C-alpha positions as CSV (number, residue, x, y, z in Angstrom):
1,M,-114.5,-175.9,223.4
2,T,-114.1,-176.6,219.7
3,D,-112.3,-179.9,219.7
4,F,-115.3,-182.3,219.4
5,Q,-113.1,-185.4,219.2
6,A,-111.6,-184.5,222.6
7,L,-115.1,-184.1,224.0
8,L,-116.0,-187.5,222.8
9,R,-112.9,-189.1,224.3
10,T,-113.8,-187.5,227.6
11,A,-117.4,-188.8,227.4
12,H,-116.1,-192.2,226.5
13,R,-113.9,-192.3,229.6
14,K,-116.5,-190.7,232.1
15,W,-119.6,-192.5,231.0
16,H,-118.4,-195.7,229.3
17,D,-120.8,-198.0,231.2
18,R,-123.7,-195.6,231.5
19,D,-126.8,-196.2,229.4
20,F,-127.2,-193.6,226.7
21,I,-129.8,-194.1,224.1
22,F,-133.0,-196.1,224.7
23,E,-134.9,-197.4,221.6
24,K,-138.0,-199.6,221.6
25,K,-137.6,-203.1,220.3
26,N,-140.7,-205.4,220.3
27,G,-142.4,-202.8,222.6
28,V,-139.6,-202.7,225.2
29,Y,-137.0,-199.9,225.6
30,C,-133.5,-201.3,225.2
31,P,-130.4,-199.2,225.9
32,I,-127.0,-198.8,224.4
33,T,-124.2,-197.5,226.6
34,Y,-122.1,-194.4,225.9
35,G,-119.1,-196.7,225.5
36,A,-120.7,-199.1,223.0
37,F,-122.3,-196.2,221.1
38,L,-119.0,-194.3,220.7
39,E,-117.0,-197.4,219.8
40,Q,-119.6,-198.4,217.1
41,A,-119.5,-194.9,215.7
42,A,-115.7,-195.1,215.5
43,S,-115.9,-198.4,213.7
44,L,-118.3,-197.0,211.2
45,A,-116.1,-194.0,210.7
46,A,-113.1,-196.2,210.0
47,K,-115.1,-198.1,207.4
48,L,-116.3,-195.0,205.7
49,L,-112.7,-193.7,205.5
50,E,-111.7,-197.0,204.0
51,L,-114.3,-196.4,201.3
52,G,-112.6,-193.2,200.3
53,L,-115.3,-190.9,201.8
54,A,-112.9,-188.6,203.8
55,G,-114.1,-185.0,203.5
56,K,-117.1,-186.0,201.4
57,R,-120.8,-185.1,201.9
58,I,-122.9,-188.0,203.1
59,V,-126.7,-187.9,203.4
60,L,-128.4,-189.7,206.3
61,F,-132.0,-190.8,205.5
62,G,-134.3,-192.4,208.0
63,K,-136.5,-191.9,211.0
64,N,-134.9,-191.3,214.5
65,S,-133.0,-194.4,215.5
66,T,-129.8,-195.5,217.2
67,R,-128.4,-196.4,213.8
68,L,-129.2,-193.0,212.3
69,M,-127.5,-191.3,215.3
70,L,-124.5,-193.6,215.0
71,A,-124.1,-192.6,211.4
72,D,-124.6,-188.9,212.1
73,L,-121.9,-188.9,214.8
74,A,-119.4,-191.0,212.8
75,V,-119.7,-188.7,209.7
76,L,-119.6,-185.2,211.4
77,A,-117.0,-186.1,214.0
78,F,-114.5,-188.2,212.1
79,V,-115.2,-188.4,208.3
80,G,-116.8,-185.5,206.4
81,T,-120.1,-183.6,206.2
82,S,-123.3,-185.1,207.6
83,V,-126.3,-184.0,205.6
84,N,-129.5,-184.3,207.5
85,V,-132.6,-184.9,205.4
86,S,-136.3,-185.1,206.4
87,F,-137.7,-188.7,206.4
88,A,-140.7,-187.3,204.5
89,T,-138.5,-186.3,201.5
90,S,-139.8,-187.7,198.2
91,A,-137.5,-189.6,195.8
92,Q,-137.5,-186.6,193.4
93,E,-136.6,-184.2,196.1
94,L,-133.9,-186.4,197.4
95,A,-132.4,-186.8,194.0
96,E,-132.4,-183.0,193.5
97,M,-130.6,-182.6,196.9
98,L,-128.0,-185.1,196.0
99,E,-127.2,-183.3,192.7
100,L,-127.4,-179.8,194.2
101,I,-124.7,-180.2,196.8
102,H,-122.7,-183.0,195.2
103,V,-123.3,-185.7,197.7
104,S,-120.9,-188.7,197.5
105,A,-122.9,-191.3,199.5
106,V,-126.2,-192.0,201.2
107,L,-126.7,-194.0,204.4
108,Y,-130.3,-195.0,204.7
109,D,-132.8,-197.0,206.7
110,P,-133.9,-200.1,204.8
111,M,-137.6,-199.1,205.3
112,T,-137.0,-196.2,202.9
113,Q,-135.9,-198.6,200.1
114,P,-138.6,-197.6,197.5
115,V,-137.5,-193.9,197.8
116,I,-133.9,-194.9,197.6
117,D,-134.3,-197.1,194.6
118,E,-135.9,-194.2,192.6
119,A,-133.3,-191.7,193.8
120,A,-130.4,-194.1,192.9
121,R,-131.8,-194.5,189.4
122,Q,-131.5,-190.7,188.9
123,C,-128.1,-190.4,190.6
124,P,-125.9,-193.2,189.3
125,N,-122.7,-191.5,190.6
126,V,-123.8,-191.6,194.3
127,Q,-123.0,-194.6,196.5
128,F,-126.0,-196.0,198.5
129,F,-125.5,-198.1,201.7
130,S,-128.3,-199.3,204.0
131,F,-127.6,-199.0,207.8
132,Q,-127.9,-202.8,207.8
133,E,-125.0,-203.4,205.5
134,I,-122.7,-200.4,206.4
135,L,-122.7,-200.8,210.2
136,P,-119.7,-203.0,211.2
137,A,-120.4,-206.3,212.9
138,K,-117.7,-205.5,215.5
139,S,-117.1,-202.3,217.2
140,A,-113.8,-200.8,218.2
141,A,-112.5,-201.6,221.7
142,S,-111.7,-197.9,222.2
143,L,-111.7,-194.6,220.4
144,P,-108.8,-194.7,218.0
145,D,-107.1,-191.5,216.8
146,F,-108.6,-190.0,213.7
147,P,-107.3,-187.1,211.7
148,K,-108.1,-183.9,213.5
149,R,-111.0,-181.9,212.1
150,D,-110.9,-178.2,211.4
151,P,-113.5,-176.6,213.8
152,D,-114.3,-174.0,211.2
153,A,-114.8,-176.4,208.3
154,C,-118.3,-177.5,207.3
155,C,-119.3,-180.8,209.2
156,K,-123.0,-180.6,208.9
157,I,-125.5,-179.5,206.2
158,V,-129.2,-179.0,207.0
159,F,-131.9,-178.2,204.4
160,S,-133.9,-175.4,206.0
161,S,-136.6,-174.9,203.4
162,G,-137.2,-178.2,201.7
163,T,-136.6,-178.4,197.9
164,T,-139.8,-177.1,196.4
165,A,-137.9,-174.8,194.1
166,N,-135.0,-173.0,195.8
167,P,-133.5,-175.2,198.4
168,K,-131.4,-173.6,201.2
169,A,-128.6,-176.0,202.3
170,V,-127.2,-174.5,205.5
171,M,-123.6,-175.3,206.2
172,L,-122.6,-175.5,209.9
173,S,-119.1,-176.0,211.4
174,M,-118.2,-177.6,214.7
175,R,-117.6,-174.2,216.1
176,N,-121.1,-173.2,215.1
177,I,-122.6,-176.3,216.7
178,L,-120.8,-176.0,220.0
179,A,-121.3,-172.3,220.5
180,G,-124.7,-172.7,222.0
181,W,-123.8,-175.1,224.8
182,E,-122.6,-172.6,227.4
183,P,-125.5,-170.1,227.1
184,L,-128.0,-173.0,227.1
185,Y,-126.4,-174.5,230.2
186,R,-126.7,-171.2,232.0
187,R,-130.5,-171.4,231.5
188,A,-130.9,-175.2,231.8
189,P,-128.0,-176.8,233.7
190,F,-128.7,-180.4,232.7
191,C,-126.4,-183.2,233.7
192,K,-126.0,-187.0,233.8
193,T,-129.1,-187.5,236.0
194,D,-131.3,-185.9,233.3
195,V,-133.5,-187.9,231.0
196,I,-134.5,-186.5,227.6
197,Y,-137.5,-187.8,225.6
198,L,-136.6,-187.1,222.0
199,F,-139.6,-186.5,219.8
200,L,-138.3,-184.0,217.2
201,P,-136.7,-185.6,214.2
202,L,-132.9,-185.2,213.9
203,H,-133.2,-183.0,210.7
204,H,-134.5,-180.4,213.2
205,T,-131.3,-178.6,214.2
206,Y,-132.4,-178.1,217.8
207,A,-133.1,-181.8,218.3
208,N,-129.8,-182.8,216.6
209,I,-127.6,-180.3,218.4
210,C,-129.2,-179.6,221.8
211,N,-130.9,-182.9,222.5
212,F,-128.4,-185.3,220.9
213,L,-124.9,-183.9,220.5
214,Y,-125.0,-181.9,223.8
215,C,-125.4,-185.2,225.7
216,F,-121.7,-185.7,225.3
217,F,-121.2,-182.6,227.5
218,S,-123.8,-183.6,230.1
219,G,-124.0,-187.4,230.2
220,A,-127.8,-187.3,230.0
221,Q,-129.9,-190.2,228.7
222,L,-132.0,-190.2,225.6
223,Y,-135.3,-192.0,225.0
224,L,-136.5,-192.1,221.4
225,C,-140.2,-191.5,220.7
226,S,-141.6,-194.5,218.9
227,S,-144.5,-192.6,217.2
228,I,-146.7,-189.6,217.7
229,E,-149.5,-192.0,218.5
230,T,-147.6,-193.5,221.4
231,M,-146.0,-190.3,222.6
232,A,-148.5,-189.4,225.4
233,Q,-148.2,-193.0,226.8
234,E,-144.4,-193.0,226.5
235,L,-144.0,-189.6,228.3
236,L,-145.7,-191.2,231.3
237,Q,-143.6,-194.3,231.0
238,V,-140.2,-192.5,230.6
239,E,-141.0,-189.6,233.0
240,P,-138.4,-187.3,231.4
241,T,-136.7,-184.4,233.1
242,M,-136.5,-182.6,229.7
243,F,-138.8,-182.4,226.7
244,C,-138.6,-180.2,223.6
245,A,-141.4,-179.9,221.1
246,V,-143.2,-177.6,218.7
247,P,-146.4,-175.7,219.5
248,L,-148.6,-178.3,217.8
249,I,-147.5,-181.0,220.3
250,F,-148.0,-178.8,223.4
251,R,-151.4,-177.7,222.1
252,R,-152.4,-181.4,221.6
253,L,-151.3,-182.3,225.1
254,Y,-153.3,-179.3,226.4
255,E,-156.4,-180.4,224.5
256,Q,-156.0,-184.0,225.9
257,Y,-155.3,-183.1,229.6
258,G,-156.8,-179.6,230.1
259,E,-156.6,-178.7,233.8
260,R,-154.7,-181.9,234.4
261,I,-151.8,-180.8,232.2
262,S,-149.2,-181.2,235.0
263,E,-149.8,-185.0,234.8
264,A,-148.8,-185.2,231.1
265,F,-145.0,-185.4,231.6
266,G,-144.7,-187.6,234.7
267,R,-143.2,-186.5,238.1
268,R,-139.7,-185.5,237.1
269,I,-140.0,-182.8,234.5
270,R,-137.5,-179.9,234.9
271,Y,-137.4,-178.3,231.5
272,L,-140.0,-177.8,228.8
273,F,-138.8,-176.1,225.6
274,C,-141.1,-174.9,222.8
275,G,-139.7,-173.7,219.5
276,G,-140.0,-173.8,215.7
277,S,-142.8,-171.3,215.5
278,R,-144.5,-168.8,217.8
279,F,-146.3,-170.3,220.8
280,D,-149.6,-168.8,221.9
281,P,-148.7,-166.5,224.9
282,Q,-151.9,-167.5,226.7
283,L,-151.1,-171.2,226.3
284,R,-147.6,-170.5,227.6
285,R,-149.1,-168.8,230.6
286,F,-151.5,-171.8,231.2
287,Y,-148.5,-174.2,231.3
288,K,-146.6,-171.9,233.7
289,E,-149.6,-171.4,236.0
290,H,-149.9,-175.2,236.3
291,G,-146.4,-175.5,237.6
292,L,-144.7,-176.5,234.4
293,P,-141.3,-175.0,233.5
294,M,-142.2,-173.8,230.0
295,A,-139.6,-171.8,228.1
296,E,-140.0,-170.6,224.5
297,A,-136.9,-170.8,222.4
298,Y,-136.2,-168.8,219.3
299,A,-133.5,-169.8,216.9
300,M,-132.8,-170.7,213.2
301,T,-130.9,-173.4,211.4
302,E,-128.6,-170.6,210.3
303,T,-127.6,-169.9,213.9
304,A,-127.2,-173.6,214.8
305,S,-130.3,-173.4,217.0
306,S,-128.7,-170.7,219.2
307,F,-130.3,-167.3,219.7
308,S,-132.6,-166.7,222.7
309,V,-134.1,-168.8,225.5
310,E,-135.6,-167.5,228.7
311,Y,-134.1,-168.0,232.1
312,P,-136.2,-170.1,234.5
313,N,-138.7,-168.1,236.7
314,R,-138.8,-165.1,234.4
315,D,-142.4,-164.8,233.2
316,D,-142.6,-162.6,230.2
317,F,-145.1,-164.3,227.9
318,E,-144.7,-161.9,225.0
319,S,-140.9,-162.2,224.6
320,M,-138.9,-164.9,222.8
321,G,-136.5,-165.1,225.8
322,T,-133.1,-163.6,226.7
323,I,-130.7,-163.3,223.8
324,Y,-127.6,-165.6,224.2
325,E,-124.7,-163.7,225.8
326,N,-122.2,-164.8,223.1
327,L,-124.4,-163.5,220.2
328,D,-124.3,-159.9,219.0
329,V,-127.9,-159.1,218.0
330,R,-128.9,-155.7,216.5
331,I,-132.0,-154.1,215.0
332,L,-131.5,-152.5,211.6
333,R,-133.4,-149.4,210.6
334,P,-135.6,-149.3,213.8
335,D,-138.7,-147.2,213.6
336,A,-140.0,-144.9,216.4
337,Q,-141.0,-147.9,218.4
338,G,-137.6,-149.6,218.0
339,V,-138.9,-152.2,215.6
340,G,-136.7,-153.2,212.7
341,D,-134.8,-156.0,211.0
342,I,-133.2,-158.5,213.4
343,V,-129.6,-159.3,212.5
344,A,-126.9,-161.3,214.3
345,K,-123.2,-162.0,214.5
346,G,-121.3,-164.6,216.5
347,E,-119.7,-168.0,216.6
348,A,-123.1,-169.7,216.1
349,V,-123.8,-168.1,212.8
350,F,-123.5,-170.5,209.8
351,L,-120.8,-170.6,207.1
352,G,-123.2,-170.0,204.2
353,Y,-125.5,-171.8,201.8
354,A,-123.9,-174.8,200.0
355,E,-123.2,-174.2,196.3
356,N,-125.0,-170.8,196.4
357,P,-122.7,-167.9,196.9
358,A,-125.2,-165.4,195.6
359,L,-127.8,-166.4,198.2
360,T,-125.1,-166.4,200.9
361,A,-124.1,-162.9,200.0
362,K,-127.7,-161.7,200.3
363,A,-128.0,-163.3,203.7
364,F,-125.4,-161.0,205.3
365,T,-125.0,-157.2,205.8
366,E,-121.9,-155.5,204.5
367,D,-120.4,-155.7,208.0
368,G,-121.1,-159.4,208.4
369,Y,-124.4,-159.6,210.3
370,F,-126.7,-162.4,209.3
371,I,-130.2,-161.1,208.3
372,T,-132.7,-163.3,210.0
373,G,-135.7,-162.1,207.9
374,D,-137.6,-161.5,211.1
375,C,-138.7,-158.1,212.5
376,G,-138.8,-157.1,216.1
377,Y,-137.2,-155.2,218.9
378,I,-134.9,-155.7,221.9
379,R,-135.7,-154.6,225.4
380,N,-133.6,-155.4,228.5
381,G,-131.7,-158.1,226.6
382,K,-134.9,-159.8,225.6
383,L,-136.1,-160.4,222.0
384,Y,-139.6,-159.6,220.8
385,L,-140.9,-160.6,217.4
386,T,-143.4,-158.5,215.5
387,G,-143.5,-160.2,212.1
388,R,-141.5,-161.7,209.3
389,K,-140.0,-159.7,206.5
390,K,-139.9,-162.6,204.0
391,R,-143.1,-164.4,203.0
392,V,-143.0,-167.6,204.9
393,L,-145.5,-169.8,206.6
394,I,-144.3,-171.5,209.8
395,G,-146.6,-174.4,210.9
396,E,-147.2,-175.4,214.4
397,D,-144.9,-178.4,213.7
398,G,-142.1,-175.9,213.2
399,E,-141.6,-176.6,209.5
400,N,-140.9,-173.6,207.2
401,I,-143.2,-173.4,204.2
402,F,-142.1,-170.9,201.5
403,P,-145.2,-170.0,199.4
404,E,-143.2,-168.4,196.5
405,D,-141.2,-171.7,196.0
406,I,-144.5,-173.6,195.7
407,E,-145.9,-171.0,193.4
408,N,-142.9,-171.2,191.1
409,K,-143.1,-175.0,191.0
410,L,-146.8,-174.8,190.0
411,R,-146.0,-172.3,187.2
412,S,-143.3,-174.6,185.9
413,L,-145.8,-177.5,185.7
414,C,-148.5,-175.5,183.8
415,P,-147.7,-172.8,181.2
416,Q,-151.4,-171.9,181.1
417,L,-151.2,-170.8,184.8
418,V,-151.2,-167.0,184.7
419,S,-151.2,-166.4,188.5
420,V,-151.1,-168.4,191.7
421,R,-151.2,-167.4,195.3
422,V,-150.4,-169.9,198.1
423,F,-151.6,-169.1,201.7
424,G,-152.4,-170.8,205.0
425,K,-156.0,-171.2,206.1
426,N,-157.4,-173.3,208.9
427,R,-154.0,-174.9,209.5
428,R,-153.7,-176.2,205.9
429,L,-152.3,-174.9,202.6
430,E,-154.7,-173.5,200.0
431,C,-154.2,-171.5,196.8
432,T,-155.9,-169.3,194.3
433,L,-155.3,-170.2,190.6
434,T,-155.8,-168.0,187.5
435,F,-155.5,-169.6,184.1
436,A,-155.2,-168.1,180.6
437,E,-158.6,-167.6,178.9
438,N,-157.7,-169.4,175.8
439,G,-156.5,-172.5,177.6
440,T,-158.3,-175.6,179.0
441,P,-157.6,-175.4,182.7
442,D,-157.2,-178.6,184.7
443,P,-156.7,-177.5,188.3
444,D,-157.3,-180.9,189.8
445,G,-154.7,-182.5,187.5
446,L,-152.2,-179.7,188.2
447,L,-152.5,-180.1,192.0
448,A,-152.4,-183.9,191.7
449,A,-149.2,-183.7,189.7
450,Y,-147.7,-181.2,192.2
451,N,-148.7,-183.0,195.3
452,A,-147.3,-186.3,194.0
453,Y,-143.9,-184.4,193.9
454,A,-144.1,-182.3,197.0
455,A,-143.2,-183.1,200.6
456,K,-146.2,-183.5,202.8
457,K,-145.8,-180.2,204.5
458,N,-145.9,-178.4,201.1
459,R,-149.0,-180.1,199.6
460,I,-152.0,-178.0,198.6
461,Q,-155.3,-179.2,200.1
462,A,-157.8,-176.8,198.5
463,Y,-157.9,-174.2,195.7
464,T,-160.1,-171.4,194.4
465,L,-160.3,-170.4,190.7
466,V,-159.9,-166.7,190.1
467,P,-160.9,-165.6,186.6
468,L,-159.0,-163.0,184.6
469,R,-160.7,-159.6,184.7
470,A,-161.9,-157.9,181.5
471,D,-159.0,-155.5,181.6
472,A,-156.6,-158.5,181.8
473,T,-155.4,-157.6,185.3
474,L,-155.7,-160.3,188.0
475,C,-158.0,-160.5,190.9
476,K,-155.8,-161.1,194.0
477,S,-156.7,-163.2,197.0
């Protein structure tokens, strides 16, 4: 299946009157049906095409909402390229993204207006439309015919590393996006009776593809998380059959419930997925021993969130699950223990990095395998990670943090900075700073200037001054 428009027409026919997305309004969950959702998305797509945005790159900016999801579907299915951006992106970062990949328009939630105003000032050639003004007052009565999309053309761009210095804009095609459905369905055959509680933001590829877009295969229902503060209460209210989160959330629920953890998700839970970063094997065991169907998922934005997930009732707490059957995964240059660089080839592997052919070329081997940057080994079809080749910090919230990007930005802000080393400690970012001896260092001012620019996940919370040694070499942390 690569004809996504045909899939949407089938979903429109099969589940027209079925409630689809539930979003809280005035404290009460209110639904929109599959039929109404798809018809509104079609109307928005028609309006965007009238504005001359066919084939253009369009940024979506806002928290999870029905309106954000309408815009996402309208763009990627019928119009051009949907560019998913974190809601926490600063105005400066947003402006840099728009310039980097030549964005034509931004569709945004009105609550982001201050950020949008500043970004618009820096990007006068980009059109900006709030969801409030761009969504049509009337929806189409059916799904009209739209120009057929090339399944191998880019329809989605996701920024996988933020924009601290060297942003990576991952280009995905519809073929990439749909490649993961069959192997995921083998492991978790969800259907129209399933209820998904959507906590992860839609700029997370797994949430966007596996929780949202795959609903058009299954007919499942989606409940949107209102806030992290109300999540525990809403889980009991919704009683989902499927819940996907990052290790931080599963750890917080464990800390809240302890031995009563089986009560945290209600009475209907069938599938729990943990991804984004490595989950403590002992905590995985704890969930399983308390009767909860916990599965760890390993994937990357560059593989459209397809790679490995364990089958139910297979308890190997050290592996990252069984590799997807339609993905060719190999280990390059294995040592005596079989450990080496993990590379992959298959329909799920991305098209490349937008506007960066050099980075794209470095991401692949000569015979076309994507270099994940992770090290590990394969045993009986299962993937085991042993480390990461590239220097990257992955927080429990699943966000990638690239220390070298942060270090480069700090150097650009202060010519007197001779050396800087960023690292993670006690679940926060810290750094060591070394300034030139003939300068007047102002570490507090430097970090204040940097933190005002940086996304929340990249902000430095503590520093240590490291002096230059007498021989002019640097002390290293």
